[in-house]
Each structure stands twice: as C-alpha cells, then as structure tokens.
C-alpha positions in Angstrom: 0.9 21.2 12.6 -1.7 18.6 11.5 -0.4 16.5 8.6 -2.5 14.3 6.4 -0.6 11.7 4.4 -2.5 10.3 1.4 -1.7 7.2 -0.7 -3.9 7.3 -3.8 -5.9 4.2 -4.5 -3.8 2.8 -7.3 -2.6 -0.8 -7.4 0.5 -1.5 -5.3 2.0 -4.6 -3.8 3.8 -2.6 -1.1 2.9 0.1 1.3 4.0 3.8 0.7 7.5 3.9 2.2 7.9 7.6 1.5 4.8 8.5 3.5 5.9 6.2 6.3 9.2 8.0 6.5 7.4 11.4 6.4 5.2 10.2 9.3 8.3 9.6 11.4 9.9 12.9 10.2 6.8 15.0 11.2 6.4 13.2 14.5 9.9 14.2 15.4 8.8 17.8 15.3 5.7 17.1 17.4 3.2 17.2 14.5 -0.1 15.3 14.5 -0.3 12.9 11.5 -3.0 10.8 9.9 -2.5 8.4 7.0 -5.3 7.4 4.6 -5.5 5.5 1.4 -7.6 6.8 -1.5 -10.8 8.8 -0.8 -11.4 8.4 2.8 -12.9 9.9 5.9 -10.4 12.0 7.8 -10.4 12.7 11.6 -8.1 15.7 11.7 -8.4 19.1 10.1 -5.1 19.1 8.2 -2.9 22.2 7.7 -0.7 20.3 5.2 -1.7 17.4 2.9 1.1 15.2 1.5 0.0 13.1 -1.5 2.4 10.5 -2.9 2.4 9.2 -6.5 3.6 6.0 -8.2 4.1 5.4 -11.9 3.0 7.9 -14.5 0.2 5.6 -15.8 -1.4 5.7 -12.3 -1.9 9.5 -12.7 -5.7 9.4 -12.5 -5.9 8.2 -8.9 -3.4 11.0 -7.9 -5.5 13.6 -9.6 -8.6 12.3 -7.9 -6.9 12.6 -4.5 -5.8 16.1 -5.2 -9.3 17.2 -6.2 -11.1 15.4 -3.4 -8.9 16.7 -0.5 -8.5 20.2 -2.0 -12.3 20.5 -2.1 -12.7 19.0 1.4 -9.9 21.1 3.0 -9.6 24.2 0.8 -7.4 26.0 3.3 -4.8 23.3 3.5 -1.5 23.3 1.6 -1.3 20.4 -0.7 2.1 18.9 -1.6 2.6 16.1 -4.1 5.7 14.0 -4.5 6.8 10.6 -5.8 7.7 9.1 -9.2 4.9 10.7 -11.3 5.3 14.1 -9.7 9.1 13.9 -10.4 8.8 12.7 -14.0 5.9 14.8 -15.1 5.5 17.7 -12.8 3.8 20.0 -15.3 1.0 17.5 -15.8 0.0 18.3 -12.2 1.0 22.0 -12.1 -1.0 22.9 -15.2 -4.2 21.4 -13.9 -3.6 22.3 -10.2 -1.5 25.4 -9.9 -2.1 25.6 -6.2 -0.2 22.3 -5.6 3.4 22.4 -4.3 5.5 19.8 -6.0 8.4 17.8 -4.4 10.7 16.3 -7.0 12.9 13.4 -6.1 13.7 12.1 -2.6 13.0 14.0 0.6 16.5 14.4 2.1 15.3 15.3 5.6 12.9 12.4 5.8 15.2 9.9 4.1 17.2 9.2 7.3 14.2 8.3 9.4 13.0 4.8 10.0 9.5 4.2 8.6 6.5 4.5 10.9 5.0 1.0 10.3 2.3 1.6 13.0 0.4 3.8 10.6 -0.3 0.9 8.3 -2.7 -0.7 10.8 -5.2 2.1 10.1 -5.7 0.9 6.5 -7.2 -2.5 5.7 -5.0 -3.2 2.8 -1.8 -3.0 4.9 -3.0 -3.8 8.4 -1.3 -7.2 8.5 2.0 -6.0 7.0 4.8 -7.7 9.0 8.1 -7.0 7.2 10.6 -4.1 7.0 11.2 -2.3 3.8 14.7 -0.9 3.4 17.1 0.9 1.0 20.7 0.1 2.0 21.8 2.3 -0.9 20.4 4.7 -3.4 21.0 5.0 -7.1 22.8 2.6 -9.4 26.1 2.0 -11.1 24.3 1.3 -14.4 22.7 3.9 -16.7 20.0 1.8 -18.5 18.0 3.9 -20.9 14.7 2.3 -19.9 15.1 2.8 -16.2 13.7 5.5 -14.0 16.5 5.3 -11.4 19.1 7.4 -13.1 16.5 10.2 -13.5 15.1 10.1 -10.0 18.1 9.0 -7.8 21.2 9.2 -10.0 24.4 7.2 -9.4 25.2 4.8 -6.6 25.4 6.6 -3.2 24.4 6.5 0.5 25.6 2.9 1.0 24.8 1.7 4.5 27.1 -0.7 6.3 24.4 -2.6 8.1 20.9 -3.8 7.2 19.9 -4.5 10.8 20.0 -0.8 11.7 17.4 -0.1 9.0 14.9 -2.7 10.2 12.0 -2.6 12.7 13.3 -4.5 15.7 10.2 -6.8 15.8 10.4 -7.8 12.1 12.0 -11.1 10.9 11.4 -10.4 7.3 12.8 -7.7 5.0 12.1 -6.4 1.6 15.2 -4.8 0.1 14.5 -2.1 -2.4 18.0 -1.3 -3.5 18.3 -0.6 -7.2 21.6 -2.6 -7.2 22.2 -4.3 -3.9 25.2 -6.3 -5.0 27.0 -3.1 -6.1 27.2 -2.0 -2.5 30.7 -2.5 -0.9 28.7 -3.9 2.2 26.6 -6.4 0.2 28.4 -9.5 1.5 28.5 -8.4 5.1 24.8 -7.6 5.0 24.1 -11.0 3.5 25.9 -12.5 6.5 23.8 -10.4 8.9 20.7 -11.9 7.3 22.0 -15.4 7.7 23.2 -14.9 11.2 19.8 -13.5 12.4 17.6 -15.9 10.4 15.9 -13.0 8.5 13.8 -13.9 5.4 14.8 -11.5 2.6 13.0 -10.4 -0.6 15.3 -8.7 -3.1 12.4 -7.1 -4.8 14.2 -4.9 -7.3 16.3 -7.8 -8.6 20.0 -8.5 -8.3 22.6 -7.7 -10.9 23.7 -11.0 -12.5 26.9 -9.4 -13.8 28.1 -8.9 -10.2 27.5 -12.5 -9.1 30.5 -14.4 -7.9 31.0 -17.8 -6.1 31.1 -16.3 -2.6 28.0 -14.1 -3.2 26.1 -17.1 -4.6 27.0 -19.2 -1.6 25.7 -16.5 0.8 22.5 -16.0 -1.2 21.8 -19.7 -1.1 22.0 -19.6 2.7 19.7 -16.6 3.0 16.1 -17.3 3.7 14.6 -16.2 0.3 11.8 -17.9 -1.5 13.1 -16.7 -4.9 15.8 -14.5 -6.4 15.0 -12.0 -9.1 17.5 -10.9 -11.7 17.2 -9.3 -15.2 18.1 -10.5 -18.7 17.4 -7.5 -20.9 19.7 -8.0 -23.9 21.1 -11.1 -25.7 24.7 -10.0 -25.1 24.1 -10.5 -21.4 23.7 -14.3 -21.9 27.2 -15.4 -20.6 26.7 -13.4 -17.4 23.2 -14.8 -16.9 24.3 -18.4 -17.4 27.3 -17.9 -15.0 25.0 -16.5 -12.3 22.5 -19.3 -12.7 25.2 -22.0 -12.6 26.9 -20.4 -9.5 23.6 -20.2 -7.6 22.7 -23.7 -8.7 26.0 -25.1 -7.6 25.5 -23.3 -4.3 22.3 -25.3 -3.8 19.7 -22.8 -5.0 16.8 -24.3 -7.0 17.2 -22.9 -10.5 13.4 -22.7 -11.1 13.3 -20.2 -8.2 15.7 -17.9 -10.0 13.2 -15.6 -11.7 14.4 -13.3 -14.5 12.7 -10.1 -15.4 12.9 -10.1 -19.2 12.4 -6.7 -20.9 10.6 -6.4 -24.2 9.0 -3.7 -26.4 11.8 -1.3 -25.6 12.8 1.4 -28.1 15.7 3.9 -27.4 14.4 7.1 -29.0 17.9 8.7 -28.9 19.8 5.9 -30.5 17.0 4.5 -32.6 17.4 0.9 -31.5 15.6 -1.6 -29.4 14.7 -5.3 -28.8 12.8 -7.4 -31.2 10.6 -10.5 -31.0 13.5 -12.6 -32.2 15.6 -11.2 -29.3 12.8 -12.1 -26.9 12.6 -15.7 -28.2 16.4 -16.2 -28.0 16.5 -15.0 -24.3 13.5 -17.1 -23.5 15.0 -20.3 -25.0 18.3 -19.7 -23.2 16.6 -19.3 -19.8 14.5 -22.4 -20.4 17.6 -24.4 -21.3 19.4 -23.1 -18.3 16.5 -24.1 -16.0 15.5 -20.6 -14.8 12.0 -19.0 -14.7 10.9 -16.0 -16.8 8.9 -13.0 -15.9 8.3 -11.0 -19.1 8.3 -7.2 -18.4 6.7 -5.0 -21.1 8.5 -1.7 -21.5 6.4 1.4 -20.7 8.0 4.8 -21.5 8.8 6.7 -18.4 6.4 9.5 -19.5 3.5 7.2 -20.5 0.1 8.0 -19.2 -1.3 4.5 -20.1 0.0 1.1 -19.3 -0.6 -0.7 -22.6 -0.8 2.1 -25.2 2.9 2.1 -26.3 4.1 -0.2 -29.1 7.8 -0.1 -30.1 8.5 0.4 -33.8 10.1 -3.1 -33.7 7.0 -4.8 -32.3 3.3 -5.0 -33.1 0.2 -4.8 -30.9 -0.6 -8.3 -31.9 2.7 -9.7 -30.8 2.5 -7.9 -27.5 -0.9 -9.4 -27.0 0.4 -12.8 -27.7 2.9 -12.5 -24.8 0.1 -11.3 -22.5 -2.1 -14.3 -23.5 0.8 -16.8 -23.1 1.6 -15.3 -19.6 -2.0 -15.7 -18.6 -2.6 -19.2 -20.0 0.8 -20.8 -19.7 2.2 -18.9 -16.7 2.0 -19.1 -13.0 1.1 -15.6 -11.7 2.6 -14.3 -15.0 5.8 -16.3 -14.7 6.9 -19.0 -17.0 8.4 -21.8 -14.9 10.7 -24.3 -16.8 8.7 -27.4 -16.2 9.4 -30.0 -18.8 6.5 -29.6 -21.2 6.6 -25.8 -21.2 10.4 -25.6 -21.5 10.2 -28.1 -24.5 7.5 -26.0 -26.2 9.6 -22.8 -26.0 13.0 -24.4 -26.8 11.8 -26.2 -30.0 9.7 -23.4 -31.4 11.2 -22.1 -34.6 9.5 -18.8 -34.5 8.2 -16.3 -32.0 4.6 -16.9 -33.1 5.0 -20.7 -32.6 6.5 -20.2 -29.1 3.5 -18.0 -28.1 0.8 -20.4 -29.4 -1.5 -21.6 -26.7 -1.4 -25.2 -28.0 0.7 -28.0 -26.6 3.8 -29.3 -28.5 3.4 -32.2 -30.9 4.2 -35.6 -29.3 7.0 -36.4 -31.8 9.1 -33.4 -30.9 12.4 -34.6 -29.2 12.7 -33.8 -25.5 15.8 -32.2 -24.1 17.1 -32.3 -20.6 16.3 -29.1 -18.7 18.2 -28.7 -15.4 
C-alpha cells in the first residue's frame, strides 16, 4: 500500500513520534510511505492517509489537513489519531463522518523504533539529531489535570534499557516518560546514560517525590542542561525542597532545576482548585530555595482554545498579569532566581505586587538566595 503520513501545521517543539513509528511499522510490511507537514505537495497517490493530532486547542490545523487531503485524494481512506482524536473523537466524527478514528496508542506500531530518516524531508525537522524514547508508559499518579491517565492509564511497559530504544548514531536523547523515576529500571538507565556519555532531556519532568540521594547523584552526572520537575500544590513543598537540596548537594546548579508550576486549575468533580495566593506561596518558596519557575496555565483537556478558560478562583486580569510578568521578567517564559528578581517575589506582600512590572524599592532588605 501507499501510506501518506501527515503532521498538521500546529506549533510543536518535537517531531511526530507516532508518525515516525507508523513509518517503521508500514515499511516492515513493504508499504511505500511519504511524510509531510501541513498542506504540502505529495509525490505518491496514497491509499491510506494517517493524520496525527496534538492538543485539543490545535484542532483547526487538524481539520484543515483532513479537508485538504480528502479533497485532493477522495478515494483514500483517512485515519486520524493522537491526543485530540482520543479526547474529543466526536468533534471530528460529526464533521467528517468518513474519517476512521484511532483512539489511544497504536499497539502494533508502539514496539517499532522511529524512522528518523523521514524527518529530513521536512525543513522544520531536517536537522533533528536526537532520539525520542518512552522507556515506560502511563504513570503511578492520577492527577486530575493530566491527560496521561485518560490516554495511557497506569504505569506499564517498563523497558530495562534505554540504549535499545535509541538510534545508534545519536548521542542525545529526549525521554518522554510520564514518570521516569517510577520505573524499576530508572537508576540502571541513568548509569547507561553516564557510561555512554549521552546528553539527556527529561522533557516531561521528573517526580520530585521519588528523588533520593542515589538518584540525585546519578542525575548530577548525566549530561543534562536542566532538569524539570513540578510543584503543583503547596503541600508538596517538603518534597520539593528535599529534591532541590539533594540535587544541589550532588553538584547540580539549583537555577538549572526548572519547576513547572500549575495555576488556574479547577477540579470540576470536587469543586476545588488553586488560588493566586497558592501560586505566590509556591513562587516564593522556589525563589528562596534557589530554583527556577516555569508557570503552566491550566487548560481543560477538552478545551478548544488555549486562553479562553478562567478558573472560578482566578480572574482574566490575574492570569494576564502572570503572562505579562513571564514575558517581561522571564527568560523564555522562565523566572530564574537571580538576586533582584528573587528579592522582588520573596518580599511581595500580595500576588498583585509580585506580578508588578516595576523593580523593588531600594530600601527593601535583601535575603540570601542559594
């Protein structure tokens, strides 16, 4: 068969891993494949068109791809998978009844190594030089704001070696595990990275609650420019501080510990969520502890817009204040605990004062920020 693989033209920092695995899967059956991004000229006359999807708020680009390729190849079967297709399948089916939907992972393609060579055909990814791997699927946590329990479920499919999942010519790896440290093989895989001099990017973040002294020491020896973790609720503070201290004692620069900090979340089932005061408390803690902050605005899993949702405990004005402060005071959206900025946040008495785009007064006392 002739298979067309389509990545819609939405924003993404990473190439389409699912399509890359599908490419390897179809090649194993002798199929001809072609990969394109967005609306593009196609060389083959496809019999099947596989279109991937990302987050629900990127639905427009997915629909554009469906319409374009259906009109161009009306005789081809169109299949749509990915996150948006899994979470909101009826959004697609109602408008495009001819589409075949694939929900969740593709079990048959999951075991294949990605076909990195197809990326060279698309300008956006032609210089891609690192492997992308899942050493496990799912997660031991059941966070209400997270898509993982709905798409992948609980922790499973733990792999004993990361080297077996990498392209042999790559010396860099992006690890997409939803909870890498929960794997029973996490420490042995960290040793593999160290022994082979592989630069690692723990893209989805590490679980600070699972940090121990041995793990911190191994992470400090891994070639990794930064480590991401999450600080979602005030009660996690003791775990967060312990993880920061362990990694700092192991030799890791604390400012290179970047914490995703959730805000604007509202649990519809239990009628509770975070508040601006919660946000300020966590922000002050991380500045005192010397770590960096990457604020993450909550977007409902079924949202069709990126900025339309406002939690009952927040206001649009306060959400905009964070966005402005990230843009003006941040570095690529991250607040790094340099002295002046850390002081400003730590000594602010209110959320509004912390988010002001003016410098602190000179007579404010200066703390020591590690």
